[in-house]
ZAMARZA-138997 format. One record per residue (C-alpha): y, x negated, z; residue number from 1. Coordinates in pm, 1 decimal. Each point is the difference from the previous one (the first is absolute). Layout:
% residues N
<node v="Y" u="X" w="Z" resi="NUM"/>
...
END
This chain:
% residues 86
<node v="-509.2" u="-2649.5" w="2776.6" resi="1"/>
<node v="-70.1" u="-310.9" w="-198.5" resi="2"/>
<node v="-312.4" u="-199.0" w="82.5" resi="3"/>
<node v="219.3" u="-314.4" w="11.4" resi="4"/>
<node v="189.3" u="121.0" w="306.9" resi="5"/>
<node v="-10.1" u="-208.4" w="316.1" resi="6"/>
<node v="-287.2" u="145.7" w="208.1" resi="7"/>
<node v="203.1" u="-6.4" w="322.5" resi="8"/>
<node v="287.1" u="184.4" w="-167.3" resi="9"/>
<node v="-241.4" u="248.2" w="-156.9" resi="10"/>
<node v="-162.8" u="66.8" w="338.7" resi="11"/>
<node v="341.9" u="57.0" w="160.0" resi="12"/>
<node v="103.2" u="247.3" w="-269.2" resi="13"/>
<node v="-331.8" u="183.8" w="20.8" resi="14"/>
<node v="43.8" u="17.4" w="378.0" resi="15"/>
<node v="335.1" u="172.8" w="-57.0" resi="16"/>
<node v="-173.2" u="254.6" w="-225.8" resi="17"/>
<node v="-279.9" u="60.0" w="250.3" resi="18"/>
<node v="248.2" u="34.2" w="287.9" resi="19"/>
<node v="205.6" u="251.7" w="-195.2" resi="20"/>
<node v="-314.0" u="200.6" w="-77.1" resi="21"/>
<node v="-125.1" u="-17.0" w="359.4" resi="22"/>
<node v="336.8" u="94.0" w="149.9" resi="23"/>
<node v="83.0" u="250.7" w="-276.4" resi="24"/>
<node v="341.4" u="-163.5" w="-24.5" resi="25"/>
<node v="141.9" u="76.6" w="-240.0" resi="26"/>
<node v="-226.4" u="297.4" w="-74.2" resi="27"/>
<node v="58.3" u="-45.4" w="-373.0" resi="28"/>
<node v="-230.3" u="-303.4" w="6.2" resi="29"/>
<node v="-298.8" u="217.5" w="94.8" resi="30"/>
<node v="108.4" u="265.9" w="-250.0" resi="31"/>
<node v="19.2" u="-267.6" w="-268.9" resi="32"/>
<node v="-344.8" u="-133.5" w="91.1" resi="33"/>
<node v="-149.3" u="349.8" w="-20.7" resi="34"/>
<node v="171.7" u="66.3" w="-334.1" resi="35"/>
<node v="-123.1" u="-326.6" w="-149.3" resi="36"/>
<node v="-355.4" u="69.4" w="120.3" resi="37"/>
<node v="15.5" u="347.4" w="-157.4" resi="38"/>
<node v="116.9" u="-163.3" w="-325.6" resi="39"/>
<node v="-314.0" u="-215.9" w="-7.8" resi="40"/>
<node v="107.3" u="-325.0" w="165.7" resi="41"/>
<node v="-241.8" u="-155.2" w="246.8" resi="42"/>
<node v="129.6" u="-40.1" w="355.3" resi="43"/>
<node v="32.5" u="-374.6" w="-55.9" resi="44"/>
<node v="195.5" u="53.1" w="-322.9" resi="45"/>
<node v="226.1" u="257.1" w="163.7" resi="46"/>
<node v="72.0" u="-226.3" w="296.3" resi="47"/>
<node v="71.7" u="-288.6" w="-237.9" resi="48"/>
<node v="249.2" u="217.1" w="-189.4" resi="49"/>
<node v="173.6" u="93.8" w="324.8" resi="50"/>
<node v="0.9" u="-369.6" w="93.8" resi="51"/>
<node v="181.8" u="-72.1" w="-326.5" resi="52"/>
<node v="275.9" u="236.4" w="109.9" resi="53"/>
<node v="14.8" u="-167.0" w="342.6" resi="54"/>
<node v="25.6" u="-344.6" w="-160.0" resi="55"/>
<node v="265.3" u="119.5" w="-244.0" resi="56"/>
<node v="205.9" u="139.9" w="287.9" resi="57"/>
<node v="-31.0" u="-329.6" w="187.8" resi="58"/>
<node v="117.0" u="-192.6" w="-307.1" resi="59"/>
<node v="294.2" u="236.9" w="-46.1" resi="60"/>
<node v="99.2" u="-43.2" w="366.3" resi="61"/>
<node v="-11.8" u="-377.9" w="-31.3" resi="62"/>
<node v="181.8" u="-13.2" w="-335.0" resi="63"/>
<node v="275.6" u="243.5" w="94.7" resi="64"/>
<node v="36.1" u="-101.8" w="363.8" resi="65"/>
<node v="12.4" u="367.5" w="93.6" resi="66"/>
<node v="-203.5" u="204.5" w="248.1" resi="67"/>
<node v="-312.6" u="195.3" w="-88.0" resi="68"/>
<node v="79.2" u="292.6" w="-228.1" resi="69"/>
<node v="-239.1" u="283.3" w="80.3" resi="70"/>
<node v="123.9" u="215.3" w="-289.1" resi="71"/>
<node v="-76.2" u="-278.3" w="-247.9" resi="72"/>
<node v="-341.7" u="-56.2" w="160.9" resi="73"/>
<node v="-96.0" u="368.4" w="-8.6" resi="74"/>
<node v="118.6" u="38.0" w="-359.6" resi="75"/>
<node v="-218.8" u="-295.2" w="-101.9" resi="76"/>
<node v="-300.9" u="156.7" w="177.6" resi="77"/>
<node v="53.2" u="326.1" w="-190.8" resi="78"/>
<node v="-6.1" u="-186.9" w="-331.8" resi="79"/>
<node v="-337.0" u="-168.3" w="61.4" resi="80"/>
<node v="-215.6" u="-94.1" w="-185.1" resi="81"/>
<node v="307.6" u="-120.5" w="-188.7" resi="82"/>
<node v="88.2" u="-328.6" w="169.0" resi="83"/>
<node v="354.5" u="-55.3" w="128.9" resi="84"/>
<node v="61.2" u="-288.3" w="-239.1" resi="85"/>
<node v="-122.3" u="186.1" w="-311.2" resi="86"/>
END
C-alpha cells in the first residue's frame, strides 16, 4: 500500500488482513501468504500485497454498491504479486 495512505485507514486494513490470517477465513489468505513467502517476499511485503487486495475489494464494493464478492477477492489473491489494479 502507498506510503501516503491515511494511517488510520492503513491500520484498519492491516487489521482485516491479520484477522483473516488468525481466523483462517478465508483459508486462501494464509495460502497466499505462504506462497508469497516461498516466492521470496518478506512477511511484511506479503501482508502489504494482501492488504492491497483487501483495499481494492473495499473500493469495488463502494463504487459498485454491491455486496462483498468472495470469488473476485480470491481470484485477486491468486494473482498476487500482480496488483488488482495492474
